[in-house]
C-alpha positions in Angstrom: 10.2 8.6 25.2 6.5 8.7 24.7 5.1 11.7 22.7 2.9 13.0 25.6 5.9 12.8 28.0 8.1 14.6 25.5 5.5 17.4 25.1 5.1 17.7 28.9 8.9 17.9 29.3 9.2 20.5 26.5 6.5 22.6 28.2 8.3 22.3 31.6 11.7 23.3 30.1 10.2 26.3 28.2 8.3 27.5 31.3 11.5 27.2 33.4 13.5 29.1 30.8 11.0 31.9 30.7 10.9 32.2 34.5 14.6 31.6 35.5 17.3 33.5 33.7 20.1 31.2 35.1 18.3 28.1 33.9 17.9 29.7 30.4 21.6 30.5 30.3 22.5 26.9 31.4 20.0 25.5 28.9 21.6 27.3 26.0 25.1 26.4 27.1 24.5 22.7 27.9 21.0 21.6 27.1 21.2 17.9 27.9 22.6 18.5 31.4 20.2 21.4 32.1 17.1 19.4 31.1 18.3 16.5 33.2 18.8 18.7 36.2 15.3 20.2 35.8 13.3 17.1 34.9 15.4 14.2 36.1 15.2 12.7 32.6 18.4 12.2 30.5 18.0 12.8 26.8 19.9 10.2 24.8 20.8 11.5 21.4 21.9 9.3 18.5 25.7 9.1 18.1 27.1 12.2 16.3 24.1 14.4 17.1 24.0 17.3 19.6 21.0 19.2 21.0 21.1 22.9 20.2 18.9 25.4 22.1 18.4 28.7 20.4 17.2 31.5 22.6 14.3 33.1 20.6 12.9 35.3 23.4 13.8 38.6 21.8 10.4 40.1 21.0 11.9 42.4 18.4 12.8 39.5 16.1 10.7 37.0 14.2 12.5 33.6 13.9 12.2 31.1 11.1 13.8 27.7 11.9 15.0 25.7 8.9 14.6 22.0 9.8 17.0 19.4 8.5 16.3 17.9 5.2 14.9 14.4 5.3 16.1 12.1 2.6 13.0 10.0 1.9 14.8 8.0 -0.8 16.8 6.3 1.9 14.0 5.8 4.4 13.0 2.2 5.1 9.3 1.8 5.8 7.6 -0.9 7.9 4.6 -2.8 6.7 2.1 -0.3 8.1 3.9 2.7 6.5 4.2 0.8 3.2 0.4 0.3 3.1 -0.1 4.0 3.8 2.3 5.0 1.1 0.7 2.6 -1.4 -2.6 4.3 -0.6 -1.2 7.7 -1.6 -0.1 9.0 1.8 3.3 10.5 2.5 5.7 8.5 4.7 5.1 9.2 8.4 8.7 10.4 8.9 8.2 13.3 6.5 4.9 14.3 8.1 6.3 14.0 11.6 9.2 16.3 10.8 7.0 18.8 9.1 4.4 18.6 11.9 7.0 19.0 14.6 8.4 22.1 12.9 5.0 23.8 12.5 4.0 22.8 16.0 7.2 24.3 17.4 6.7 27.5 15.5 3.1 27.9 16.7 4.0 26.9 20.3 6.7 29.6 20.3 4.0 32.2 19.5 6.0 33.8 16.7 4.3 35.7 14.0 5.6 33.2 11.5 4.4 30.2 13.6 1.0 31.8 13.9 0.7 32.4 10.2 2.0 29.0 9.3 -0.4 27.3 11.8 -3.3 29.2 10.3 -2.2 28.3 6.8 -1.9 24.6 7.8 -5.3 24.6 9.4 -6.9 26.1 6.2 -5.1 23.4 4.2 -6.4 20.7 6.5 -9.9 22.1 6.2 -9.7 22.3 2.4 -8.4 18.7 2.2 -11.0 17.3 4.5 -13.8 15.3 2.9 -17.0 17.3 2.4 -20.1 16.1 4.1 -23.5 17.1 3.0 
């Protein structure tokens, strides 16, 4: 699924969960079916994986999501990724997992997400080439 389409679907699902208590209940209980019912798109997960939806709408709590650990020692890179790594960049897979985590935190509007997004923006600004 294309990244833009995935982001649009995510926004649609979150909006529906905020507005419809029954949809939110269905989404937590059976996310793949609930998302398909709402969007008409079936999420195909790799064998052995399940989709877990955590209801983080309780405003009295701040949530921190621990993403799965990516074993970069076992990652096979394509030619483009190998060129990037040889130039000193991290493999895309690591960046995409980290970026998805920070984006999800910030999109959820949590205090942690806001703080992390702010920190990441400062880090990006500090790492940017200086122009005079």
